[in-house]
C-alpha positions as CSV (number, residue, x, y, z in Angstrom):
1,X,-73.9,-8.9,59.2
2,X,-76.5,-6.2,59.2
3,X,-78.4,-6.2,55.9
4,X,-78.2,-2.4,55.9
5,X,-74.5,-2.3,56.3
6,X,-72.1,-2.6,53.5
7,X,-68.4,-2.9,52.9
8,X,-66.3,-1.5,50.1
9,X,-64.3,-4.1,48.2
10,X,-60.7,-3.0,47.7
11,X,-58.9,-5.3,45.3
12,X,-55.6,-6.6,46.4
13,X,-52.7,-5.6,44.2
14,X,-49.7,-7.9,43.9
15,X,-47.0,-5.2,43.7
16,X,-44.2,-7.8,43.2
17,X,-45.9,-9.3,40.2
18,X,-46.7,-5.9,38.8
19,X,-43.1,-4.7,39.1
20,X,-41.8,-8.0,37.6
21,X,-44.2,-7.5,34.7
22,X,-43.0,-4.0,34.1
23,X,-39.4,-5.0,34.3
24,X,-39.9,-7.9,31.9
25,X,-41.8,-5.7,29.5
26,X,-39.2,-3.0,29.5
27,X,-36.4,-5.5,29.0
28,X,-38.3,-7.0,26.0
29,X,-38.8,-3.5,24.5
30,X,-35.2,-2.8,25.0
31,X,-34.1,-6.1,23.4
32,X,-36.3,-5.5,20.4
33,X,-34.4,-2.3,19.4
34,X,-32.2,-3.0,16.4
35,X,-29.0,-1.1,15.5
36,X,-29.1,1.7,13.0
37,X,-27.7,0.9,9.6
38,X,-24.2,2.2,9.1
39,X,-23.0,4.1,6.0
40,X,-20.8,2.2,3.6
41,X,-18.0,3.5,1.4
42,X,-18.9,4.6,-2.2
43,X,-17.4,2.6,-5.1
44,X,-15.9,4.8,-7.8
45,X,-17.6,4.1,-11.2
46,X,-15.5,2.9,-14.1
47,X,-14.6,5.3,-16.8
48,X,-16.9,5.3,-19.8
49,X,-14.1,4.1,-22.1
50,X,-10.5,3.1,-22.2
51,X,-7.8,5.7,-22.9
52,X,-7.0,6.0,-26.6
53,X,-10.2,4.5,-27.9
54,X,-12.8,6.3,-30.1
55,X,-15.1,8.8,-28.6
56,X,-18.0,6.4,-29.2
57,X,-17.4,3.2,-27.3
58,X,-18.2,-0.2,-28.8
59,X,-21.0,-1.7,-26.6
60,X,-21.2,-4.8,-28.7
61,X,-17.6,-5.9,-28.1
62,X,-17.4,-9.6,-27.2
63,X,-14.5,-11.4,-25.8
64,X,-13.6,-14.3,-28.1
65,X,-13.3,-17.8,-26.7
66,X,-9.8,-19.1,-26.1
67,X,-9.9,-21.7,-28.9
68,X,-11.1,-19.0,-31.3
69,X,-8.3,-16.6,-30.5
70,X,-5.4,-19.1,-29.9
71,X,-5.7,-21.7,-32.7
72,X,-2.7,-23.8,-31.9
73,X,-4.0,-27.4,-31.6
74,X,-1.0,-28.5,-29.5
75,X,-1.5,-25.7,-27.0
76,X,-5.2,-26.4,-26.7
77,X,-4.7,-30.1,-26.1
78,X,-2.0,-29.4,-23.5
79,X,-4.2,-27.0,-21.6
80,X,-7.2,-29.3,-21.8
81,X,-5.1,-32.0,-20.1
82,X,-3.8,-29.5,-17.5
83,X,-7.4,-28.6,-16.5
84,X,-8.0,-32.2,-15.4
85,X,-4.8,-32.7,-13.4
86,X,-3.7,-29.4,-11.9
87,X,-3.6,-29.7,-8.2
88,X,-4.6,-26.1,-7.4
89,X,-7.8,-26.5,-9.3
90,X,-8.5,-29.8,-7.5
91,X,-8.0,-28.0,-4.1
92,X,-10.3,-25.2,-5.3
93,X,-13.0,-27.7,-6.1
94,X,-12.9,-29.1,-2.6
95,X,-13.4,-25.5,-1.3
96,X,-16.5,-25.4,-3.5
97,X,-17.7,-28.6,-1.9
98,X,-17.3,-27.2,1.6
99,X,-19.0,-23.9,0.7
100,X,-22.0,-25.7,-0.8
101,X,-22.2,-27.9,2.3
102,X,-22.4,-24.7,4.4
103,X,-25.2,-23.5,2.1
104,X,-27.0,-26.8,2.7
105,X,-26.7,-26.3,6.4
106,X,-28.1,-22.7,6.2
107,X,-31.0,-23.9,4.1
108,X,-31.7,-26.6,6.7
109,X,-32.1,-23.8,9.4
110,X,-35.3,-22.6,7.7
111,X,-37.1,-25.9,8.3
112,X,-37.9,-27.8,11.5
113,X,-35.1,-29.7,13.2
114,X,-36.7,-33.1,13.7
115,X,-35.0,-35.7,16.0
116,X,-36.0,-39.3,16.5
117,X,-35.7,-40.1,20.3
118,X,-35.6,-43.4,22.1
119,X,-35.2,-42.8,25.8
120,X,-35.7,-44.5,29.1
121,X,-35.3,-43.2,32.7
122,X,-35.7,-44.5,36.2
123,X,-36.2,-42.4,39.3
124,X,-36.5,-43.2,43.0
125,X,-38.5,-40.4,44.6
126,X,-38.4,-39.7,48.3
127,X,-41.5,-40.4,50.5
128,X,-41.8,-36.8,51.3
129,X,-41.8,-35.4,47.7
130,X,-44.6,-34.3,45.4
131,X,-44.0,-37.2,43.0
132,X,-43.4,-39.7,45.7
133,X,-46.7,-39.0,47.5
134,X,-48.6,-38.4,44.3
135,X,-47.6,-41.7,42.7
136,X,-48.4,-43.7,45.9
137,X,-51.8,-42.0,46.2
138,X,-52.6,-42.5,42.5
139,X,-52.1,-46.2,42.8
140,X,-54.8,-46.3,45.6
141,X,-57.4,-44.8,43.2
142,X,-60.3,-47.1,42.2
143,X,-60.4,-45.4,38.8
144,X,-57.3,-47.1,37.4
145,X,-56.7,-50.7,36.4
146,X,-53.7,-52.8,37.2
147,X,-51.8,-51.7,34.0
148,X,-52.1,-48.1,35.0
149,X,-50.5,-48.5,38.4
150,X,-47.2,-46.5,38.6
151,X,-44.0,-48.3,39.6
152,X,-42.9,-46.5,42.7
153,X,-39.5,-48.0,43.4
154,X,-38.1,-46.9,41.1
155,X,-40.5,-45.1,38.8
156,X,-39.6,-45.8,35.1
157,X,-40.5,-43.8,32.0
158,X,-40.1,-45.0,28.3
159,X,-40.3,-42.6,25.3
160,X,-40.1,-43.5,21.6
161,X,-41.0,-40.7,19.1
162,X,-40.2,-37.6,17.2
163,X,-39.4,-34.2,18.6
164,X,-38.8,-31.0,16.7
165,X,-37.4,-27.5,17.4
166,X,-38.4,-25.0,14.8
167,X,-37.4,-21.4,14.8
168,X,-40.0,-19.5,12.7
169,X,-38.2,-16.9,10.6
170,X,-40.6,-14.1,11.3
171,X,-38.0,-11.3,10.6
172,X,-36.1,-13.0,7.7
173,X,-32.8,-13.4,9.6
174,X,-32.4,-17.0,8.6
175,X,-33.1,-16.1,5.0
176,X,-30.4,-13.5,5.1
177,X,-28.0,-16.1,6.4
178,X,-29.0,-18.5,3.6
179,X,-28.5,-15.8,1.0
180,X,-25.1,-15.0,2.4
181,X,-24.1,-18.7,2.3
182,X,-25.4,-18.9,-1.3
183,X,-23.3,-15.8,-2.3
184,X,-20.2,-17.3,-0.6
185,X,-20.7,-20.6,-2.4
186,X,-21.0,-18.9,-5.8
187,X,-17.9,-16.8,-4.9
188,X,-15.9,-20.0,-4.4
189,X,-16.8,-21.0,-7.9
190,X,-15.7,-17.7,-9.2
191,X,-12.5,-18.1,-7.2
192,X,-11.8,-21.4,-8.9
193,X,-12.6,-19.8,-12.3
194,X,-10.0,-17.1,-11.5
195,X,-7.5,-19.8,-10.9
196,X,-8.5,-21.3,-14.2
197,X,-8.0,-18.0,-15.9
198,X,-4.5,-17.5,-14.4
199,X,-3.5,-21.1,-15.1
200,X,-4.5,-20.8,-18.7
201,X,-2.5,-17.6,-19.0
202,X,0.5,-19.1,-17.3
203,X,0.5,-22.2,-19.5
204,X,0.0,-20.1,-22.7
205,X,2.8,-17.8,-21.7
206,X,5.2,-20.7,-21.0
207,X,4.1,-22.3,-24.3
208,X,5.1,-19.2,-26.3
209,X,8.3,-18.9,-24.3
210,X,9.0,-22.4,-25.4
211,X,8.3,-21.6,-29.0
212,X,10.5,-18.5,-28.6
213,X,13.4,-20.6,-27.3
214,X,13.0,-23.1,-30.1
215,X,13.2,-20.2,-32.6
216,X,16.2,-18.8,-30.9
217,X,17.9,-22.2,-31.0
218,X,17.1,-22.4,-34.7
219,X,18.9,-19.0,-35.3
220,X,21.8,-20.1,-33.2
221,X,22.2,-23.4,-35.1
222,X,22.1,-21.5,-38.4
223,X,24.7,-19.0,-37.2
224,X,26.9,-21.9,-35.9
225,X,26.8,-23.4,-39.4
226,X,27.7,-20.1,-41.0
227,X,30.4,-19.3,-38.5
228,X,31.9,-22.8,-39.0
229,X,32.1,-22.1,-42.7
230,X,33.6,-18.7,-42.0
231,X,36.2,-20.3,-39.8
232,X,37.2,-22.8,-42.5
233,X,37.5,-20.0,-45.0
234,X,39.8,-18.0,-42.7
235,X,41.9,-21.1,-42.0
236,X,42.3,-21.7,-45.8
237,X,43.2,-18.0,-46.2
238,X,45.9,-18.4,-43.5
239,X,47.4,-21.3,-45.3
240,X,47.4,-19.2,-48.5
241,X,49.0,-16.3,-46.7
242,X,46.0,-14.0,-46.9
243,X,45.1,-14.1,-43.2
244,X,47.0,-14.5,-39.9
245,X,46.5,-16.6,-36.8
246,X,44.8,-13.8,-35.0
247,X,42.0,-13.8,-37.5
248,X,41.6,-17.6,-37.0
249,X,41.5,-17.2,-33.3
250,X,38.9,-14.4,-33.4
251,X,36.6,-16.4,-35.7
252,X,37.1,-19.5,-33.5
253,X,36.3,-17.5,-30.3
254,X,33.1,-16.2,-31.9
255,X,32.0,-19.8,-32.8
256,X,32.7,-21.0,-29.3
257,X,30.6,-18.2,-27.8
258,X,27.7,-19.0,-30.1
259,X,27.8,-22.7,-29.1
260,X,27.8,-21.6,-25.5
261,X,24.6,-19.6,-26.0
262,X,23.0,-22.7,-27.5
263,X,23.7,-24.7,-24.3
264,X,22.2,-21.9,-22.2
265,X,19.1,-21.9,-24.4
266,X,18.8,-25.7,-24.2
267,X,18.8,-25.5,-20.4
268,X,16.2,-22.7,-20.4
269,X,14.1,-24.9,-22.7
270,X,14.3,-27.8,-20.3
271,X,13.4,-25.7,-17.3
272,X,10.4,-24.2,-19.1
273,X,9.1,-27.6,-20.2
274,X,9.4,-28.9,-16.6
275,X,7.5,-25.8,-15.3
276,X,4.7,-26.4,-17.7
277,X,4.5,-30.1,-16.8
278,X,4.4,-29.3,-13.1
279,X,1.5,-26.8,-13.7
280,X,-0.2,-29.5,-15.7
281,X,0.1,-32.0,-12.9
282,X,2.5,-34.3,-14.7
283,X,6.1,-35.4,-14.4
284,X,8.7,-34.0,-16.9
285,X,8.1,-35.0,-20.5
286,X,8.5,-33.6,-23.9
287,X,5.8,-31.1,-24.9
288,X,4.5,-31.4,-28.4
289,X,4.7,-28.1,-30.3
290,X,5.1,-26.6,-33.7
291,X,7.5,-23.7,-34.1
292,X,5.6,-22.8,-37.3
293,X,2.8,-21.5,-35.1
294,X,5.2,-18.8,-33.7
295,X,4.1,-16.2,-36.2
296,X,2.7,-12.8,-35.4
297,X,-0.9,-12.5,-36.8
298,X,-1.6,-9.7,-39.2
299,X,-4.3,-8.2,-36.9
300,X,-4.8,-8.5,-33.2
301,X,-8.2,-7.4,-31.7
302,X,-7.7,-5.0,-28.8
303,X,-11.2,-5.3,-27.4
304,X,-11.9,-1.6,-27.4
305,X,-15.3,-1.9,-25.8
306,X,-17.0,-0.5,-22.8
307,X,-14.9,-1.2,-19.6
308,X,-17.9,-2.1,-17.5
309,X,-19.1,-4.7,-20.1
310,X,-15.6,-6.2,-20.8
311,X,-14.5,-6.3,-17.1
312,X,-17.7,-8.2,-16.2
313,X,-16.0,-11.2,-17.7
314,X,-13.3,-11.2,-15.0
315,X,-14.1,-13.9,-12.3
316,X,-12.2,-12.0,-9.6
317,X,-14.6,-9.0,-10.0
318,X,-17.6,-11.3,-10.0
319,X,-16.2,-13.0,-6.9
320,X,-15.8,-9.7,-5.1
321,X,-19.3,-8.7,-6.1
322,X,-20.7,-11.9,-4.5
323,X,-18.6,-11.4,-1.4
324,X,-20.0,-7.9,-1.1
325,X,-23.5,-9.3,-1.4
326,X,-22.8,-11.9,1.3
327,X,-21.4,-9.2,3.6
328,X,-24.6,-7.1,3.2
329,X,-26.7,-10.2,4.0
330,X,-24.7,-10.9,7.1
331,X,-25.1,-7.3,8.3
332,X,-28.9,-7.6,7.8
333,X,-28.9,-10.8,9.8
334,X,-26.8,-9.2,12.6
335,X,-29.3,-6.4,12.9
336,X,-32.2,-8.8,13.1
337,X,-30.5,-10.8,15.9
338,X,-31.6,-8.1,18.3
339,X,-35.2,-9.0,17.7
340,X,-37.1,-11.8,19.5
341,X,-37.1,-15.3,18.2
342,X,-40.2,-17.5,17.9
343,X,-39.5,-21.2,18.5
344,X,-42.1,-24.0,18.3
345,X,-41.2,-27.4,19.8
346,X,-43.9,-30.1,19.0
347,X,-43.5,-33.8,19.7
348,X,-45.4,-37.1,19.0
349,X,-44.4,-40.3,20.6
350,X,-45.3,-43.5,22.4
351,X,-44.9,-42.9,26.2
352,X,-45.3,-45.4,29.0
353,X,-43.8,-46.3,32.4
354,X,-43.2,-50.0,31.4
355,X,-41.7,-51.5,28.3
356,X,-44.6,-53.9,27.9
357,X,-47.1,-51.0,27.8
358,X,-45.2,-48.8,25.4
359,X,-46.9,-49.7,22.1
360,X,-50.4,-50.5,23.5
361,X,-53.4,-48.5,22.5
362,X,-53.6,-45.4,24.6
363,X,-49.8,-45.0,25.0
364,X,-49.7,-42.4,22.2
365,X,-48.7,-38.9,23.3
366,X,-48.2,-35.5,21.6
367,X,-47.7,-32.0,22.6
368,X,-46.4,-28.6,21.5
369,X,-44.5,-25.8,23.2
370,X,-44.2,-22.3,21.7
371,X,-42.2,-19.5,23.0
372,X,-40.7,-16.1,22.2
373,X,-37.2,-15.5,23.4
374,X,-35.6,-12.1,23.4
375,X,-31.9,-11.4,23.8
376,X,-31.9,-9.5,27.1
377,X,-28.4,-10.1,28.5
378,X,-26.6,-10.6,25.2
379,X,-26.5,-7.0,24.0
380,X,-22.7,-6.7,24.1
381,X,-22.2,-9.9,22.2
382,X,-24.8,-8.9,19.6
383,X,-23.4,-5.4,19.3
384,X,-19.9,-6.9,18.8
385,X,-21.2,-9.2,16.1
386,X,-22.9,-6.3,14.4
387,X,-19.7,-4.2,14.5
388,X,-17.8,-7.1,13.0
389,X,-20.4,-7.7,10.3
390,X,-20.2,-4.0,9.3
391,X,-16.4,-4.0,9.3
392,X,-16.5,-7.1,7.0
393,X,-19.0,-5.2,4.8
394,X,-16.7,-2.2,4.5
395,X,-13.7,-4.4,3.9
396,X,-15.6,-6.1,1.1
397,X,-16.4,-2.7,-0.5
398,X,-12.7,-1.7,-0.4
399,X,-11.7,-5.1,-1.8
400,X,-14.2,-4.7,-4.6
401,X,-13.0,-1.1,-5.3
402,X,-9.3,-2.2,-5.4
403,X,-10.1,-5.1,-7.7
404,X,-11.8,-2.7,-10.1
405,X,-8.8,-0.4,-10.0
406,X,-6.4,-3.2,-10.6
407,X,-8.4,-4.7,-13.4
408,X,-8.8,-1.5,-15.3
409,X,-5.1,-0.7,-14.9
410,X,-4.1,-4.1,-16.1
411,X,-6.3,-3.8,-19.3
412,X,-4.9,-0.3,-20.1
413,X,-1.3,-1.4,-19.5
414,X,-1.6,-4.6,-21.6
415,X,-3.4,-2.8,-24.4
416,X,-0.5,-0.3,-24.6
417,X,2.0,-3.2,-24.4
418,X,0.4,-5.0,-27.4
419,X,0.6,-1.8,-29.5
420,X,4.1,-0.9,-28.5
421,X,5.6,-4.4,-28.8
422,X,4.1,-4.6,-32.3
423,X,5.8,-1.3,-33.3
424,X,9.1,-2.4,-31.7
425,X,8.9,-5.8,-33.5
426,X,8.4,-4.1,-36.9
427,X,11.4,-1.8,-36.4
428,X,13.6,-4.7,-35.1
429,X,12.6,-6.7,-38.2
430,X,13.8,-3.9,-40.5
431,X,17.0,-3.7,-38.4
432,X,17.7,-7.4,-38.9
433,X,17.2,-7.2,-42.7
434,X,19.7,-4.3,-42.8
435,X,22.3,-6.1,-40.7
436,X,21.9,-9.3,-42.7
437,X,22.7,-7.2,-45.8
438,X,25.7,-5.7,-43.9
439,X,27.0,-9.2,-43.2
440,X,26.8,-10.2,-46.9
441,X,28.6,-6.9,-47.8
442,X,31.3,-7.4,-45.2
443,X,32.0,-10.9,-46.5
444,X,32.4,-9.6,-50.1
445,X,34.6,-6.7,-49.0
446,X,36.7,-9.0,-46.8
447,X,37.2,-11.5,-49.7
448,X,38.5,-8.6,-51.9
449,X,40.6,-7.1,-49.2
450,X,38.5,-4.0,-48.6
451,X,37.4,-4.9,-45.1
452,X,39.1,-6.5,-42.1
453,X,38.1,-9.7,-40.4
454,X,37.1,-7.6,-37.3
455,X,34.4,-5.9,-39.4
456,X,33.1,-9.2,-40.6
457,X,33.0,-10.6,-37.0
458,X,31.3,-7.4,-35.7
459,X,28.7,-7.6,-38.5
460,X,28.0,-11.2,-37.7
461,X,27.8,-10.6,-33.9
462,X,25.4,-7.6,-34.4
463,X,23.2,-9.6,-36.7
464,X,23.0,-12.6,-34.3
465,X,22.1,-10.3,-31.4
466,X,19.4,-8.5,-33.5
467,X,17.9,-11.8,-34.7
468,X,17.7,-13.1,-31.2
469,X,16.2,-9.8,-30.0
470,X,13.6,-9.9,-32.8
471,X,12.5,-13.4,-31.6
472,X,12.1,-11.9,-28.1
473,X,10.1,-9.0,-29.5
474,X,7.8,-11.5,-31.2
475,X,7.5,-13.4,-27.9
476,X,6.7,-10.2,-26.1
477,X,3.8,-9.6,-28.5
478,X,2.3,-13.0,-27.7
479,X,2.8,-12.6,-24.0
480,X,1.1,-9.1,-24.1
481,X,-1.8,-10.6,-26.0
482,X,-2.1,-13.4,-23.4
483,X,-2.0,-10.9,-20.6
484,X,-4.7,-8.8,-22.3
485,X,-6.9,-11.8,-22.7
486,X,-6.4,-12.7,-19.0
487,X,-7.0,-9.1,-17.9
488,X,-10.3,-9.1,-19.7
489,X,-11.4,-12.3,-17.9
490,X,-10.7,-14.8,-20.7
491,X,-10.4,-18.3,-19.4
492,X,-11.2,-21.8,-20.5
493,X,-14.7,-22.7,-21.6
494,X,-14.4,-26.5,-21.9
């Protein structure tokens, strides 16, 4: 070449590689785009106070513990036993175990996944392959000793060591999933506590129904005794010519009807006892109780506090709050699924092509592989997961809202029930006293011939019905108080 001549160097451009790079880059950029957050429904705030309370709410109102409010020792002992043997609570506990196991699995996702590997392989390479020619040529090298010669027919490989796959949580997606699992696990505990609350309420209601039946039977037995005496008197009057057979028949029919009511109440008592035993996880047995405890207290606290403070005791509300939190975390994780993932795969092992060489000095091997993976052809699946996560989130908001509405309504209704049943009981008690006086008056008038036997029977019938109704009114007060205690989240602290 002439020294005065020169050539211009034009670099060669690999257009295929450039286009491939641009395509990969654009795909990566596209895959890194996350979805925009979606608007969620707004939860209506609770009213500042319950209807009918003072203008100034009572922020210091505290819900009494169950054994402070319901002091019946027999009831407390029965419920304590039921807490240990109720099958629904045992099933709920197993759900807690499963939820906490899922939480453990989510926590494990944040750390490396380490596997112990023991493997062996054997390959017969063809004479016209890279490995076949390379292994044969390597064995001819003067730079290796006899132990380093590669078996060529077949070529074996032994591996004993540890290998790890570790996704680095650079965007916080795995932490979101862990937080969601934690909230779900806590929600299962609140779900069990909600079962406890309802079970305690059910058992307490049944217990007071049982006391009510006992009290009604006591009234029936008293009336049977009085009616038997009245029947004997009428029979004696018939023999003395002061009454006729029709009067005897009427008094006898009244006595028969009262005895029939007693048998119906006995069957109702048996059924109630058996229902309580089934809830307590036991076979039918007598339930220890004291009818003397069936007395309306002089004062009943109505918990006139701030709704938000009192309803925070309810486990179903706390459960929905936790499920709402879990739904939000799942939405955040779904959004971050559109971003690339960084995975590191290190290993350390003993590696050799013959078992006898596996643990010799120099057989140690280690390595590491790191890579960023971006979801390029999974956009539809990821978008579907994101849509589902947002729908679950909105559903959780609606469930939370409905739980608040139901809880507030229950409290207002049961507060009203306690007041109204108290007033109704007081009036019924006055009515019973008036009718009992009427019975005494009718007997005196009948004895002196100023009243007919029908008036006596009617007075006795009305008094019996009023006395039974008074017992039921008393029972309604206890049931309303139990429902109010349940509506405010009262449960079992033991």
